[in-house]
C-alpha positions in Angstrom: 64.7 3.6 19.3 63.8 5.6 22.7 65.5 2.4 24.8 69.8 4.0 22.7 69.8 6.6 24.6 69.9 7.1 28.6 66.1 8.5 29.8 68.3 10.7 31.8 70.2 12.3 29.3 66.3 12.5 26.8 64.7 14.6 29.8 67.1 16.8 29.9 66.8 17.7 26.8 63.0 18.2 27.2 64.0 20.8 30.1 66.0 22.6 28.3 64.3 23.3 25.2 62.2 25.8 24.4 59.3 24.6 23.4 57.0 28.6 23.4 60.3 29.7 20.9 60.3 25.8 18.7 56.6 26.1 18.3 56.9 30.0 17.2 59.3 28.8 13.6 55.6 26.8 12.7 52.8 28.8 14.9 52.4 32.4 15.0 51.5 32.8 19.1 50.0 34.8 21.2 49.4 35.3 25.0 46.7 33.4 26.8 48.0 33.3 30.4 50.3 33.2 32.9 53.1 30.6 31.1 50.5 29.9 28.5 50.3 30.0 24.0 47.6 30.2 21.5 47.7 29.8 17.8 46.6 28.0 15.2 46.7 25.1 15.2 49.5 23.5 12.5 48.4 20.0 12.0 44.7 21.3 11.0 42.2 24.2 9.3 40.6 26.3 11.9 39.7 30.0 12.1 39.6 30.6 15.4 43.0 29.4 17.7 42.4 25.6 19.6 46.1 25.7 20.1 47.8 25.9 23.2 51.3 26.3 24.7 52.6 25.7 27.9 55.8 26.9 29.2 56.0 24.0 31.0 57.1 21.7 27.9 53.8 20.3 26.5 51.2 21.6 23.9 47.4 20.5 23.3 44.9 21.5 20.3 41.6 20.9 21.7 40.5 21.2 17.9 41.7 17.6 16.6 43.3 16.3 20.7 47.1 16.2 18.8 48.5 16.9 22.0 52.5 16.2 23.1 56.0 17.3 24.5 58.9 19.2 22.1 60.0 15.9 20.8 56.5 15.1 19.8 55.8 18.3 18.0 58.7 18.4 16.2 58.1 15.0 14.8 54.8 16.0 13.4 55.5 19.1 12.0 58.8 17.9 10.5 58.2 14.9 9.8 61.0 13.1 11.7 61.7 10.2 13.7 61.8 10.7 17.0 66.0 9.8 17.2 66.0 12.8 14.4 64.2 15.0 16.7 66.6 14.2 19.4 69.5 14.6 17.5 68.5 18.0 17.0 67.3 19.1 20.3 70.5 17.5 21.7 72.6 19.7 19.8 70.4 23.1 19.4 70.6 23.2 23.5 74.1 22.0 23.8 73.1 17.8 25.7 75.9 15.3 24.8 74.2 12.3 24.3 76.4 9.1 25.3 74.8 6.0 23.4 73.8 3.4 25.2 75.6 -0.2 24.2 74.0 -1.6 21.3 73.8 -4.6 19.8 76.1 -4.5 16.1 72.9 -4.7 14.7 71.0 -1.9 15.8 74.1 0.3 15.6 73.8 0.0 11.8 70.2 1.1 11.9 70.7 3.6 13.8 73.6 4.7 11.6 72.2 4.8 8.7 68.7 6.1 9.9 70.8 9.4 10.9 73.5 9.6 8.3 71.4 8.7 5.5 68.9 12.3 5.4 72.3 14.1 6.7 74.1 12.7 3.3 71.3 13.2 1.6 70.7 17.3 2.9 74.6 17.7 2.9 74.6 16.6 -1.0 71.6 18.8 -1.4 73.4 21.7 -0.1 76.6 21.1 -1.9 74.8 21.4 -5.1 73.0 24.1 -4.6 76.6 26.1 -3.6 77.8 24.2 -6.8 75.0 25.9 -9.1 75.0 29.2 -7.7 78.7 29.8 -8.3 78.2 28.2 -11.4 75.8 31.3 -12.6 79.4 33.2 -12.3 80.8 31.5 -14.7 81.8 32.8 -18.0 79.2 29.4 -20.1 76.0 30.7 -17.8 76.2 34.5 -19.6 72.7 34.0 -21.0 71.8 32.7 -18.0 72.1 35.9 -16.5 70.8 38.0 -19.8 67.5 35.8 -18.9 67.7 37.0 -15.0 68.6 40.3 -16.4 65.3 40.4 -19.1 63.7 39.8 -15.6 64.3 42.5 -14.2 65.0 41.2 -10.1 66.9 42.4 -8.0 70.5 40.8 -7.0 68.8 40.6 -2.5 65.9 38.3 -4.1 68.4 36.5 -6.4 71.0 35.6 -3.5 67.5 35.1 -0.9 66.7 32.4 -3.5 69.7 31.2 -4.4 69.2 31.0 -7.8 72.0 29.3 -9.8 73.4 27.4 -13.4 73.5 24.0 -14.7 76.4 24.1 -17.1 75.7 22.7 -20.4 78.0 20.0 -19.9 77.1 16.5 -18.8 78.8 16.0 -16.3 79.4 18.8 -14.5 77.6 18.2 -10.9 78.9 14.6 -11.0 82.6 15.5 -10.5 81.7 17.6 -8.1 80.3 15.8 -5.8 82.1 13.1 -6.4 85.4 15.0 -5.1 82.9 16.5 -2.6 82.9 12.9 -1.4 78.8 12.7 -2.4 78.0 9.1 -2.5 76.8 8.5 -6.3 73.6 6.8 -5.2 73.1 8.9 -2.6 72.6 12.1 -5.4 71.3 9.8 -7.5 68.3 9.0 -5.0 67.8 13.1 -5.1 67.7 13.3 -8.8 70.8 14.7 -9.5 72.9 12.5 -11.0 71.3 9.2 -13.4 73.5 6.7 -15.6 73.8 4.9 -18.5 74.9 2.8 -20.7 78.1 5.1 -21.0 78.3 6.2 -18.0 77.0 9.3 -14.8 76.0 12.3 -16.3 73.8 15.2 -14.7 70.5 15.2 -14.8 69.9 19.2 -15.6 71.6 20.7 -17.8 72.0 24.6 -19.5 68.9 25.3 -17.2 68.0 28.3 -14.4 68.2 26.5 -11.3 66.5 27.4 -8.9 66.5 25.8 -5.4 62.6 24.7 -3.6 63.4 24.3 0.5 61.6 22.6 3.0 59.8 24.5 6.0 63.1 24.0 7.9 64.5 26.5 5.3 66.7 23.2 3.8 67.2 22.3 0.1 65.3 19.9 -0.8 65.0 20.1 -4.9 64.9 21.7 -7.9 62.6 23.4 -10.9 64.4 23.5 -13.1 63.6 26.2 -16.2 65.5 25.8 -19.3 67.0 28.3 -21.5 67.0 27.1 -25.0 64.2 28.5 -26.2 64.7 25.8 -29.4 64.9 22.6 -27.6 62.2 19.9 -27.7 62.4 19.8 -23.9 59.4 20.6 -21.0 60.1 24.3 -20.3 59.8 23.2 -16.0 61.4 20.4 -14.8 61.1 19.5 -11.0 63.5 17.0 -9.0 61.4 14.1 -9.3 60.0 13.0 -6.0 62.7 11.9 -3.5 63.6 11.0 0.2 63.3 14.7 0.7 61.3 16.3 -1.6 58.1 15.1 -2.0 56.0 17.6 -4.7 52.5 17.5 -3.3 53.0 18.9 -0.2 56.4 21.3 -0.9 55.7 25.2 -2.2 58.1 27.5 -4.3 59.6 30.2 -2.4 58.2 29.4 1.4 61.6 29.6 3.3 61.3 33.0 2.1 57.8 33.7 2.4 56.9 32.0 6.5 57.8 35.3 7.8 55.7 37.8 5.3 52.9 35.6 5.4 52.1 35.7 9.0 53.1 39.4 9.2 50.3 40.3 6.5 48.6 37.4 8.0 47.6 35.7 4.2 49.3 34.0 1.4 49.5 34.6 -2.0 49.4 31.5 -4.2 50.8 32.7 -8.0 51.6 30.5 -10.7 55.4 30.1 -11.6 58.2 30.6 -9.9 59.5 33.8 -11.3 55.9 34.8 -10.5 57.1 34.6 -6.8 60.6 36.1 -7.2 58.7 38.8 -8.6 56.1 39.4 -6.6 58.6 39.3 -3.7 60.9 42.1 -5.2 58.2 44.3 -4.8 57.6 43.7 -1.6 55.0 41.2 -1.5 56.7 38.3 0.6 54.1 36.4 1.4 53.5 34.8 -1.9 54.1 31.0 -2.6 53.4 29.1 -6.2 52.1 24.9 -6.3 54.9 22.7 -7.7 52.7 22.6 -10.9 49.6 24.2 -11.5 46.9 23.8 -9.3 47.2 23.6 -5.6 46.8 20.3 -3.9 45.6 19.7 -0.3 48.7 19.3 1.7 49.6 22.5 0.7 46.2 24.7 1.2 46.3 22.8 4.5 50.1 23.2 5.3 49.3 27.1 4.4 46.0 27.4 6.7 48.1 26.5 9.1 50.0 29.8 8.7 47.9 32.2 7.3 44.2 33.6 7.9 43.1 33.6 4.0 44.5 32.4 0.8 44.5 34.0 -1.8 45.3 32.3 -5.4 46.2 34.5 -8.1 47.3 32.7 -10.7 47.3 34.0 -14.8 44.9 35.4 -16.5 44.2 33.1 -19.2 42.4 29.8 -19.8 44.8 26.9 -18.3 44.9 30.0 -15.2 41.0 30.1 -15.1 40.8 26.3 -14.5 43.4 26.4 -12.5 41.1 28.6 -9.9 38.4 26.7 -10.7 40.0 23.2 -9.3 41.5 24.5 -5.8 37.6 25.6 -5.1 36.2 22.5 -3.8 40.0 21.6 -1.6 39.3 25.2 0.1 35.8 24.5 0.8 35.9 20.4 2.2 39.0 22.2 4.4 36.7 24.9 5.8 39.4 27.4 5.0 38.9 31.0 3.6 40.5 30.7 0.0 40.1 34.4 -2.5 40.0 34.3 -6.1 42.0 37.6 -7.8 41.6 37.4 -11.6 44.6 39.0 -13.6 44.2 40.5 -16.5 43.4 38.4 -19.5 46.7 37.3 -21.1 49.0 39.0 -17.9 50.7 37.4 -15.5 51.9 38.5 -12.6 55.2 38.9 -13.2 54.7 41.2 -16.1 52.1 42.8 -14.0 53.9 44.0 -11.3 56.8 45.7 -13.6 54.5 47.4 -16.0 53.8 50.9 -14.0 51.5 52.1 -17.3 49.1 48.8 -16.3 49.4 49.8 -12.8 52.2 48.0 -11.4 52.2 47.0 -8.0 49.6 49.2 -7.0 47.5 46.9 -9.1 48.4 44.3 -7.8 48.1 44.8 -4.3 44.5 45.9 -5.5 43.5 42.9 -6.7 45.1 40.6 -3.8 42.5 42.8 -1.3 40.0 43.3 -3.4 39.6 38.9 -4.3 36.4 37.4 -3.7 35.8 34.2 -1.5 36.0 31.2 -3.5 32.2 30.1 -3.6 31.0 33.6 -4.8 33.3 33.5 -7.6 32.5 30.0 -8.0 28.7 30.7 -8.2 29.0 33.6 -10.4 31.8 31.7 -12.9 29.5 28.7 -13.3 26.9 30.8 -14.2 28.5 33.7 -16.8 29.6 30.3 -18.7 26.4 28.5 -18.7 24.6 27.7 -21.7 21.7 29.7 -22.1 19.8 26.5 -23.0 18.1 24.7 -19.8 20.9 21.8 -20.2 23.4 24.5 -19.9 22.1 26.1 -16.5 20.9 22.9 -15.1 24.5 21.5 -16.1 26.0 25.3 -14.2 23.2 24.4 -11.1 24.1 21.2 -10.7 28.1 22.1 -10.9 28.1 25.0 -8.2 25.3 23.0 -6.0 27.7 20.5 -5.8 30.8 23.0 -3.9 27.6 24.9 -2.0 26.8 21.1 -0.5 30.2 21.4 1.0 30.1 24.9 3.2 29.8 23.4 6.6 28.0 27.0 8.0 24.3 26.3 7.1 24.0 30.3 6.8 26.5 31.4 4.3 25.1 27.8 2.6 21.4 29.3 2.5 23.3 32.9 1.6 24.8 30.9 -1.9 22.6 29.0 -2.9 19.9 32.5 -3.5 22.5 34.0 -4.8 23.7 30.6 -7.6 19.3 31.4 -8.0 19.1 34.5 -9.1 22.5 34.8 -11.1 20.6 31.4 -12.7 17.0 33.3 -13.3 15.7 29.9 -11.2 12.9 29.9 -8.3 14.8 29.9 -4.2 13.6 26.1 -3.8 15.0 24.9 -7.5 18.5 26.4 -6.3 18.2 24.6 -2.6 16.7 21.2 -4.1 19.8 21.2 -6.4 21.8 21.1 -2.9 20.2 18.9 -0.7 20.4 16.5 -3.5 24.7 17.1 -3.6 24.5 17.2 0.4 22.9 14.1 0.6 24.9 12.6 -1.6 27.9 13.4 -0.1 26.1 11.9 3.6 25.6 8.8 1.4 29.1 8.4 0.8 29.9 9.3 4.4 28.7 7.0 5.8 29.8 4.1 3.4 33.1 4.7 4.7 31.9 5.1 8.2 30.9 1.3 8.0 33.7 0.1 7.1 35.9 1.6 10.0 37.2 -0.6 12.6 35.5 0.3 16.3 38.6 0.5 19.2 38.3 -2.1 21.6 36.5 -1.2 25.0 38.8 -0.2 27.9 39.8 -2.8 31.0 36.5 -3.6 33.6 38.9 -1.7 36.2 39.8 1.1 33.9 36.4 1.4 32.9 34.8 2.4 36.4 37.2 4.8 36.9 36.5 6.5 33.9 33.0 6.2 34.5 33.1 8.5 38.2 32.7 12.2 37.7 36.0 13.9 38.4 35.3 16.4 41.4 36.1 19.4 40.8 38.4 20.1 43.5 40.4 16.9 42.7 41.7 18.0 39.4 42.6 21.2 40.8 44.3 19.7 43.6 46.6 18.1 40.7 47.0 20.7 38.0 48.3 23.2 41.6 50.9 20.3 41.9 52.2 19.8 38.5 52.4 23.5 37.7 54.4 24.1 40.7 57.1 21.0 41.7 58.3 22.9 44.3 54.7 21.9 46.4 55.6 17.8 46.2 57.8 18.7 49.9 55.1 20.8 51.5 53.1 18.4 54.1 50.0 19.9 52.8 50.7 18.1 49.2 50.7 14.9 51.1 47.6 15.7 52.7 45.5 16.4 49.5 46.6 12.8 48.6 44.8 11.4 51.5 41.4 13.1 50.7 41.5 12.3 47.3 38.7 9.8 47.0 38.6 9.3 42.6 40.4 6.1 42.4 42.1 7.0 38.9 42.6 10.8 39.8 44.2 8.9 43.6 46.8 7.2 41.2 47.9 10.2 39.2 48.1 12.3 41.7 50.6 10.3 43.5 53.0 9.1 40.3 53.2 13.3 40.0 54.0 13.3 43.8 56.3 11.1 44.0 58.0 11.3 41.1 58.8 15.8 41.7 59.6 14.7 45.8 62.3 13.2 43.9 63.4 15.8 41.4 63.4 13.9 38.7 62.2 15.6 35.5 58.3 15.4 35.1 57.2 14.7 31.6 53.6 16.1 32.5 52.0 15.1 28.3 52.9 11.6 29.3 51.6 11.8 32.7 48.3 13.0 31.6 47.9 10.5 29.3 47.9 8.1 32.5 44.9 10.3 33.9 41.1 8.5 33.2 39.9 9.4 29.6 37.1 11.2 31.1 39.2 13.9 33.2 41.6 14.6 30.9 40.6 17.3 28.3 39.0 19.3 32.1 43.3 18.8 33.3 44.8 19.6 30.1 42.5 23.0 29.9 43.8 23.5 34.3 46.8 23.4 32.6 47.1 25.3 29.5 45.0 28.0 30.8 48.2 28.8 33.3 46.1 29.5 36.2 47.7 27.2 38.6 51.9 26.9 36.8 54.3 28.2 38.6 51.6 31.1 40.5 52.4 32.7 43.5 51.5 31.6 46.8 51.0 28.5 45.1 51.7 26.5 49.1 48.2 29.3 50.1 46.4 28.1 47.3 47.6 24.4 48.4 46.3 25.1 51.7 42.9 25.9 50.3 42.6 23.3 47.9 43.3 20.8 51.1 40.4 22.7 52.8 37.8 22.1 50.3 38.7 18.6 50.0 38.8 18.1 53.9 35.0 20.1 53.3 34.2 17.5 50.6 35.3 14.4 53.2 33.3 16.1 55.8 30.2 16.3 54.1 30.5 12.5 52.7 30.8 11.4 56.5 27.7 13.9 57.6 26.2 12.2 54.6 26.8 8.9 55.9 25.7 10.2 59.4 22.3 11.3 58.6 21.6 8.5 56.3 22.3 6.1 59.3 21.1 8.5 62.1 17.6 8.5 60.4 17.4 4.3 60.4 18.3 4.7 63.9 15.6 7.0 64.6 12.9 4.1 62.7 14.0 1.4 65.1 14.5 4.0 68.3 17.6 2.6 68.6 18.5 5.4 71.7 22.3 4.3 72.1 23.0 4.9 68.1 21.4 7.8 68.1 23.2 9.4 70.8 26.2 8.3 69.4 25.6 9.6 65.9 23.9 12.3 66.8 27.4 13.0 68.8 29.0 12.5 66.3 27.2 15.2 63.6 28.0 17.9 66.0 31.8 17.1 66.3 31.8 16.8 62.1 29.9 20.1 62.1 32.0 22.2 64.3 35.2 21.4 61.8 34.0 21.8 59.2 32.8 25.3 60.4 36.3 25.9 62.1 38.2 24.8 58.5 35.6 27.0 57.0 36.5 30.2 59.8 40.4 29.7 59.1 39.9 30.0 55.0 37.8 33.3 56.1 40.5 33.8 57.1 43.5 33.2 55.5 
């Protein structure tokens, strides 16, 4: 798809796009050095930041090895195609995209790819607007009364775009038709359906709660039934569609993202109205899963934004079961998950509005005092264990399976001791159960690994070049040149090319030098992929930390590096001269000894001159 847009336009977009600001929409970044920022990786779970962004237009995670430019970041974080990202960035950066000549088939394919999502997003946005307006109509009186009983402010209702689906069967269908939304699009989005009597609205006489993606675009709905006598389900979510994937979405995330980053935590409640009630009283870091239990995808999404995640489910049997189900997910993902227990039979929506029970202060205390998920799981297992031997063994095995997944060995030992004490067992008995569970997990992992396809070996010439250890000063020369493109026209930068010994680094340096000398746009992340494998990580680190990017006196720094490379060249020649001199002395070849001795003195003098010049500068 890249070939349908001129390369110079893609380069122009890359140069104009502010990668730091774009990444900041998804990751909390802190200054890491000149031109460099760091934060928790949005592509894998981690507790210490290993994700870096460089102002020159590239990112790199040293934890999961995800890397690339602004296009790659948006493709990964927003699950978009390359063309979609290019078009979005072109619009925001003001770059016009004259398309290259295409065949009719290519043009139709591209138009389908670009327009289908645009059409569907427009249809979903129109549906949200329609339902919001319907909430103001006389027919929505019962819906307004219900919302008033929930004690939600107008500000919160507006922020969450709460609406109403009319009871009559074709109100939305007719509206979308008038807006020229294709029926097929609305049907794929789960907004309308059709039977033998014709098309009809899927949602009827329900309070409509839009669900948004991380870019704050509506992708579906969660709908609450108003008629208590109706036999239909109380809550119905949009069916999975090209925009809506229930397992990967969280209700309220569009309103909670900033709150999560500010608080450093996310609070997860069960219900949509619980989310709005929590936001209403200032706990704006609150979200809810699209169902009764969190999924791996939802937990990973929250972990990328928050230091820890607090689960605050209803204080009933279903809520307790749901909170226990998420424990293995938190542990296996190595995420700091915590559980806060509400009073029996109470949900957050009720507690925040009940001042007699403590209201907001009580909720805050519960959240602040939330316990680590493994501790809570152990205590629940112990508390629910029957006094019989089989009952205690069942509790032991249940808790041991969770403890076995804890990665930190010290934490694993402490949890094992807690379990033993709770069940009144010898520590070794609990430790044995945890070891058995770990062995079972490892055995399963080994089976999976044996089925993996072995990657093909690199070509012999590439392998030979990669096996040579990359010299430090040569890597620094590459980093300095790429970090300061103006050096491409400095004589010392060209001299550095002549002094590079490592074949792979020499090739990469030449590509960068020639491209930058012509003032052509330079894709740093793409260029690094051509650097020898065993030098890439070191080069990433040199570029990411900013020491070699846009530095004052870059020409002096290059001159100094050239001096060091000259010294390396001289040391190499001196070693060779010494070897030949030794052989000539053994052979008593006086002519060769004299010539080699003279050359050795010349090299020593040259090295001294370079060293003295460097000291003076």
